[in-house]
C-alpha positions as CSV (number, residue, x, y, z in Angstrom):
1,X,15.1,18.8,-2.0
2,X,16.4,15.4,-0.8
3,X,15.5,13.0,1.9
4,X,17.6,10.4,3.7
5,X,16.1,7.0,3.6
6,X,17.3,3.9,5.5
7,X,18.2,0.9,3.4
8,X,17.9,-2.8,4.2
9,X,21.4,-3.0,5.5
10,X,20.9,0.0,7.8
11,X,22.7,2.5,5.7
12,X,21.3,5.9,4.8
13,X,20.9,6.9,1.2
14,X,19.9,10.1,-0.4
15,X,16.6,10.2,-2.5
16,X,15.3,13.2,-4.5
17,X,11.4,13.1,-4.4
18,X,9.2,14.0,-7.3
19,X,7.7,17.4,-7.4
20,X,4.7,16.6,-9.7
21,X,2.2,13.7,-9.5
22,X,1.3,11.5,-12.4
23,X,-1.4,13.0,-14.5
24,X,-4.5,10.8,-14.7
25,X,-8.1,11.4,-15.8
26,X,-11.5,10.2,-14.9
27,X,-14.0,9.0,-17.5
28,X,-16.7,6.6,-18.4
29,X,-17.1,3.1,-16.9
30,X,-14.7,0.4,-18.1
31,X,-15.9,-1.6,-21.1
32,X,-13.3,-4.3,-21.5
33,X,-12.7,-5.5,-18.0
34,X,-14.6,-5.7,-14.6
35,X,-12.2,-4.3,-12.0
36,X,-12.5,-4.3,-8.2
37,X,-10.1,-2.9,-5.7
38,X,-10.1,-4.6,-2.4
39,X,-10.1,-1.6,0.0
40,X,-8.5,-1.0,3.4
41,X,-10.2,0.3,6.5
42,X,-9.1,3.4,8.3
43,X,-8.6,3.0,12.0
44,X,-9.8,5.6,14.6
45,X,-6.5,6.8,15.9
46,X,-8.0,8.3,19.1
47,X,-9.8,5.1,20.3
48,X,-8.4,3.7,23.5
49,X,-8.0,0.1,22.3
50,X,-5.4,-2.7,22.4
51,X,-4.3,-4.9,19.5
52,X,-6.8,-7.6,20.5
53,X,-9.7,-5.3,21.1
54,X,-12.6,-5.1,18.6
55,X,-11.6,-2.8,15.8
56,X,-12.3,1.0,16.2
57,X,-13.0,2.3,12.7
58,X,-13.0,5.8,11.4
59,X,-16.2,5.4,9.3
60,X,-16.0,8.8,7.6
61,X,-12.5,8.3,6.4
62,X,-13.1,4.7,5.4
63,X,-16.1,5.6,3.3
64,X,-14.3,8.6,1.8
65,X,-11.7,6.3,0.5
66,X,-14.3,4.1,-1.2
67,X,-15.7,7.2,-2.9
68,X,-12.2,7.9,-4.1
69,X,-12.0,4.5,-5.8
70,X,-15.5,4.8,-7.2
71,X,-14.7,8.2,-8.6
72,X,-12.1,6.6,-10.8
73,X,-14.5,3.9,-12.1
74,X,-13.1,1.1,-9.9
75,X,-15.4,-1.3,-8.1
76,X,-14.9,-1.9,-4.4
77,X,-14.4,-5.5,-3.0
78,X,-15.5,-4.9,0.5
79,X,-14.6,-6.6,3.8
80,X,-11.9,-8.7,2.2
81,X,-8.4,-9.6,3.3
82,X,-7.2,-6.0,2.5
83,X,-9.7,-4.7,5.1
84,X,-7.8,-6.8,7.7
85,X,-10.6,-9.3,7.8
86,X,-9.5,-11.8,10.4
87,X,-6.4,-9.7,11.1
88,X,-7.9,-6.9,13.3
89,X,-11.4,-6.7,11.9
90,X,-13.8,-9.1,13.4
91,X,-17.2,-10.2,12.0
92,X,-19.1,-7.5,14.0
93,X,-16.8,-4.8,12.4
94,X,-17.0,-6.4,9.0
95,X,-20.8,-6.6,9.2
96,X,-21.0,-2.9,9.9
97,X,-18.5,-2.1,7.2
98,X,-20.6,-4.1,4.7
99,X,-23.8,-2.3,5.7
100,X,-22.3,1.2,5.5
101,X,-20.3,0.6,2.2
102,X,-23.3,-1.1,0.4
103,X,-25.5,1.9,1.4
104,X,-22.8,4.3,0.2
105,X,-22.4,2.4,-3.1
106,X,-26.1,2.7,-3.7
107,X,-26.1,6.4,-3.0
108,X,-23.2,7.2,-5.4
109,X,-23.8,4.5,-8.0
110,X,-20.6,2.6,-7.2
111,X,-20.0,-1.1,-8.0
112,X,-19.5,-3.2,-4.9
113,X,-19.2,-6.9,-3.9
114,X,-18.8,-8.0,-0.3
115,X,-17.0,-10.8,1.4
116,X,-18.9,-13.7,3.0
117,X,-16.9,-15.9,5.4
118,X,-17.2,-17.8,8.7
119,X,-15.1,-15.5,11.0
120,X,-17.8,-15.4,13.6
121,X,-16.5,-18.9,14.4
122,X,-13.4,-18.4,16.5
123,X,-10.6,-20.8,17.0
124,X,-10.2,-22.2,20.6
125,X,-7.2,-23.9,22.3
126,X,-8.2,-27.1,20.6
127,X,-8.7,-25.5,17.1
128,X,-12.1,-25.2,15.5
129,X,-14.6,-27.4,17.4
130,X,-17.4,-27.0,14.8
131,X,-19.4,-29.3,12.6
132,X,-19.8,-28.8,8.8
133,X,-23.4,-27.8,9.5
134,X,-22.2,-25.1,11.9
135,X,-19.7,-23.8,9.4
136,X,-22.4,-23.8,6.6
137,X,-24.7,-21.9,9.0
138,X,-22.1,-19.3,9.6
139,X,-21.6,-18.8,5.9
140,X,-25.4,-18.6,5.5
141,X,-25.7,-15.9,8.2
142,X,-23.1,-13.7,6.4
143,X,-24.6,-14.4,3.0
144,X,-28.0,-13.3,4.2
145,X,-26.5,-10.0,5.6
146,X,-24.7,-9.2,2.3
147,X,-27.7,-9.9,0.2
148,X,-30.0,-7.9,2.5
149,X,-27.5,-5.0,2.1
150,X,-28.1,-5.2,-1.7
151,X,-24.6,-6.3,-2.6
152,X,-23.3,-9.3,-4.6
153,X,-21.4,-11.8,-2.5
154,X,-17.8,-13.0,-2.6
155,X,-17.6,-16.4,-0.9
156,X,-14.3,-16.3,0.9
157,X,-12.2,-19.2,2.0
158,X,-12.9,-20.3,5.5
159,X,-10.3,-21.0,8.2
160,X,-12.9,-23.1,10.0
161,X,-13.7,-25.2,6.9
162,X,-10.0,-25.7,6.2
163,X,-9.5,-27.0,9.7
164,X,-12.6,-29.2,9.9
165,X,-13.1,-30.6,6.4
166,X,-11.8,-34.2,6.0
167,X,-12.1,-34.6,2.2
168,X,-12.9,-32.8,-1.0
169,X,-16.4,-34.0,-0.6
170,X,-16.9,-31.8,2.5
171,X,-16.1,-28.8,0.4
172,X,-18.4,-29.9,-2.4
173,X,-21.2,-30.3,0.2
174,X,-20.8,-27.0,1.9
175,X,-20.3,-24.9,-1.2
176,X,-23.0,-26.8,-3.1
177,X,-25.6,-25.9,-0.4
178,X,-24.4,-22.3,-0.3
179,X,-24.6,-21.8,-4.1
180,X,-28.1,-23.4,-4.2
181,X,-29.2,-20.8,-1.7
182,X,-27.6,-17.7,-3.2
183,X,-30.2,-15.5,-4.8
184,X,-27.6,-14.0,-7.3
185,X,-24.4,-15.3,-8.8
186,X,-21.4,-15.1,-6.5
187,X,-17.7,-14.8,-6.8
188,X,-15.8,-17.8,-5.4
189,X,-12.5,-16.8,-3.7
190,X,-9.5,-19.1,-3.5
191,X,-7.0,-17.4,-1.2
192,X,-3.6,-19.2,-1.0
193,X,-1.7,-19.9,2.2
194,X,0.9,-17.2,1.4
195,X,-1.9,-14.8,2.3
196,X,-3.3,-16.8,5.2
197,X,-1.3,-19.9,6.5
198,X,-4.5,-21.3,8.0
199,X,-5.8,-22.0,4.5
200,X,-3.1,-24.5,3.6
201,X,-4.8,-27.5,1.9
202,X,-8.0,-25.7,0.9
203,X,-10.3,-27.6,-1.4
204,X,-9.2,-30.8,0.4
205,X,-5.6,-31.2,-0.7
206,X,-2.2,-29.6,-0.5
207,X,-1.7,-30.8,-4.1
208,X,-2.7,-27.8,-6.1
209,X,-3.7,-29.9,-9.1
210,X,-6.1,-32.0,-7.0
211,X,-7.4,-28.9,-5.3
212,X,-8.1,-27.3,-8.6
213,X,-10.1,-30.3,-9.8
214,X,-12.3,-29.9,-6.7
215,X,-12.7,-26.2,-7.3
216,X,-13.7,-26.7,-10.9
217,X,-16.2,-29.4,-9.8
218,X,-17.9,-27.0,-7.5
219,X,-18.2,-24.5,-10.4
220,X,-19.3,-27.1,-13.0
221,X,-22.2,-28.2,-10.7
222,X,-23.6,-24.7,-10.4
223,X,-22.3,-22.5,-13.3
224,X,-25.5,-20.3,-13.2
225,X,-24.7,-19.3,-9.6
226,X,-21.0,-18.4,-10.2
227,X,-20.3,-15.0,-11.6
228,X,-16.6,-15.7,-11.4
229,X,-13.7,-16.9,-9.4
230,X,-11.0,-14.8,-7.7
231,X,-7.7,-16.6,-7.6
232,X,-4.9,-15.5,-5.2
233,X,-2.2,-18.1,-5.6
234,X,0.6,-15.9,-7.1
235,X,1.1,-18.4,-9.9
236,X,0.4,-16.8,-13.3
237,X,0.5,-20.0,-15.3
238,X,-1.8,-21.9,-12.9
239,X,-4.3,-19.0,-13.2
240,X,-4.1,-19.1,-17.0
241,X,-4.7,-22.8,-17.1
242,X,-7.6,-22.5,-14.7
243,X,-9.4,-19.8,-16.5
244,X,-9.2,-21.8,-19.8
245,X,-11.2,-24.5,-18.0
246,X,-14.0,-22.3,-16.7
247,X,-17.5,-22.8,-18.1
248,X,-18.8,-20.1,-20.5
249,X,-20.0,-17.1,-18.7
250,X,-17.9,-17.6,-15.6
251,X,-15.2,-15.0,-15.2
252,X,-11.7,-15.2,-13.8
253,X,-10.8,-12.3,-11.5
254,X,-7.1,-12.2,-10.9
255,X,-5.9,-11.8,-7.4
256,X,-2.3,-12.2,-8.4
257,X,-0.5,-9.1,-7.1
258,X,2.7,-10.3,-8.7
259,X,1.6,-10.8,-12.3
260,X,-1.6,-8.8,-12.8
261,X,-0.6,-6.8,-15.9
262,X,0.0,-9.8,-18.1
263,X,-3.1,-11.7,-16.7
264,X,-5.4,-8.7,-17.2
265,X,-4.0,-8.0,-20.7
266,X,-4.6,-11.7,-21.5
267,X,-3.7,-13.7,-24.6
268,X,-5.4,-15.1,-27.7
269,X,-7.4,-17.5,-25.5
270,X,-8.7,-15.1,-23.0
271,X,-8.0,-12.8,-20.1
272,X,-8.6,-12.1,-16.4
273,X,-10.7,-9.4,-14.9
274,X,-9.3,-8.0,-11.6
275,X,-10.0,-8.1,-7.9
276,X,-6.8,-6.9,-6.4
277,X,-5.4,-5.5,-3.1
278,X,-2.7,-3.6,-5.0
279,X,-5.4,-1.5,-6.8
280,X,-6.0,0.2,-3.4
281,X,-2.8,2.3,-3.7
282,X,-2.8,2.1,-7.5
283,X,-6.4,3.2,-7.9
284,X,-6.2,6.2,-10.3
285,X,-3.2,4.8,-12.2
286,X,-4.9,1.4,-12.6
287,X,-8.1,3.0,-13.8
288,X,-6.1,5.0,-16.4
289,X,-4.4,1.8,-17.6
290,X,-7.7,0.0,-18.0
291,X,-9.2,2.8,-20.0
292,X,-6.3,2.5,-22.4
293,X,-7.0,-1.2,-22.6
294,X,-10.6,-0.4,-23.4
295,X,-9.4,1.2,-26.6
296,X,-7.8,-2.0,-27.6
297,X,-4.3,-0.7,-26.8
298,X,-2.8,-3.6,-24.9
299,X,0.7,-2.3,-25.3
300,X,-0.3,1.0,-23.8
301,X,-1.9,-0.7,-20.9
302,X,1.2,-2.7,-20.2
303,X,3.3,0.5,-20.6
304,X,1.4,2.1,-17.8
305,X,0.9,-0.9,-15.5
306,X,4.1,-2.9,-15.8
307,X,6.2,-0.3,-13.9
308,X,3.9,-0.8,-10.9
309,X,4.8,-4.4,-10.4
310,X,8.0,-3.7,-8.5
311,X,6.0,-1.7,-5.9
312,X,3.4,-4.5,-5.7
313,X,6.0,-7.2,-5.2
314,X,7.7,-5.2,-2.6
315,X,4.4,-4.6,-0.6
316,X,3.4,-8.3,-1.0
317,X,6.8,-9.8,-0.1
318,X,6.9,-12.5,2.5
319,X,5.3,-12.6,5.0
320,X,2.7,-11.7,2.4
321,X,-0.2,-11.3,4.8
322,X,1.4,-8.1,6.1
323,X,1.0,-6.3,2.8
324,X,-1.9,-4.3,4.4
325,X,0.7,-2.3,6.3
326,X,2.2,-0.9,3.2
327,X,-1.2,-0.3,1.6
328,X,-2.3,1.8,4.6
329,X,1.1,3.5,4.8
330,X,0.7,4.7,1.2
331,X,-2.8,5.9,1.8
332,X,-1.5,8.1,4.6
333,X,1.3,9.5,2.5
334,X,-1.2,10.1,-0.3
335,X,-3.4,12.2,2.0
336,X,-6.4,9.8,2.1
337,X,-6.2,9.6,5.9
338,X,-4.6,11.8,8.6
339,X,-2.5,9.2,10.3
340,X,-0.6,5.9,10.0
341,X,-2.5,3.8,12.5
342,X,-4.2,0.5,11.8
343,X,-6.7,-1.7,13.5
344,X,-5.0,-4.3,15.6
345,X,-1.8,-2.2,15.7
346,X,-0.7,-3.7,12.4
347,X,1.2,-0.6,11.5
348,X,4.1,-2.2,13.3
349,X,4.2,-5.2,11.0
350,X,6.7,-3.9,8.5
351,X,10.2,-2.4,9.1
352,X,11.3,1.2,8.5
353,X,13.5,0.2,5.6
354,X,10.5,-1.6,4.0
355,X,8.3,1.4,4.4
356,X,11.1,3.7,3.1
357,X,11.4,1.6,-0.1
358,X,7.6,1.6,-0.5
359,X,7.7,5.4,-0.3
360,X,10.5,5.6,-2.9
361,X,8.8,3.3,-5.4
362,X,5.4,4.9,-5.0
363,X,6.8,8.4,-5.4
364,X,8.7,7.3,-8.5
365,X,5.4,6.2,-10.0
366,X,3.8,9.5,-9.2
367,X,1.1,8.0,-7.0
368,X,1.0,10.9,-4.5
369,X,-1.4,13.7,-5.4
370,X,0.6,16.0,-3.3
371,X,4.3,15.0,-3.4
372,X,5.3,17.7,-0.9
373,X,2.8,16.3,1.7
374,X,4.1,12.8,1.2
375,X,7.6,13.9,1.6
376,X,6.8,15.9,4.8
377,X,4.9,12.9,6.3
378,X,7.8,10.5,5.4
379,X,10.2,12.9,7.1
380,X,8.0,13.0,10.2
381,X,8.0,9.2,10.4
382,X,11.7,9.0,9.9
383,X,12.2,11.5,12.7
384,X,10.2,9.3,15.1
385,X,12.8,6.5,14.3
386,X,15.7,8.9,15.0
387,X,16.7,9.5,11.4
388,X,17.8,13.1,11.1
389,X,17.1,15.0,8.0
């Protein structure tokens, strides 16, 4: 069996799909690393909505996917960038997602942490016309909801704060007040502008060394309220340097979807835990690799996970913020949802050659539980674009 896939130059090439999926096992919880997958949401394909309408979510399929991740021992990082937070999923939808997922996590014994931001504050024609107090109050509203749901919190970067803050001191003030109020230690999330251009200059400077100093100052002032940091800058050495400066007891969760195997494996001076969007499509394989690492076999861990980097770099290629399209596409091919539709119409954000290459790379890794189903769905998509098979 073969399939004709379009290449970047418009040519067709012949690909022979796998016939067997990769064999993975389930097992006990991880012992050497704490690992979260940032999870996508499944849209309701029958909802009569436009791209700028409030998100219509298929709650059953969305929660089923989280149970899939939990079944392999992964934690779920909920209502994050991967869930199209601020790119189709508004605060009302995110709040409902947090309530439902936190309740489901409690019911099945799954690990969860939920995103806290300020996305109830919308930009206007003149930008973000808010005060620091209003931004802090928005954070506080979301923090209260997450804590009431029984979930640890992930303090996400705020577009409003990035627009309004005038100096590093403004970040120190807002985050300091939030950390003093948090009832449990939180994860601080530094999302780089490659994921969201509106976050350029976060922590008060476009100079990453200066921004890092402010970030570390926030942590040093409240180490007992910081479980860890999640860094998404796609710069492995910067993450390594940063994690070596963290106070004892504060973890580094890599969010580097380009360099995660080496960062999780670590070195003689330490390692990163993980909170990654790429672990959405890689879930079972990533879990298998971490269990190998739990035995002390770092080489075996790298042997399993290193081959996945090509797929991850493909999905997260610029414009990086559209990586969610590839994530949902692979979930459809893998049979985790019945359609390739996204909230906000984001399924149109990647080209057919991009999706074809994603299929080829994922299939080569054995990521599809039913390769024949994935092949049939890929052929259906190709036919819609006029590619005869």
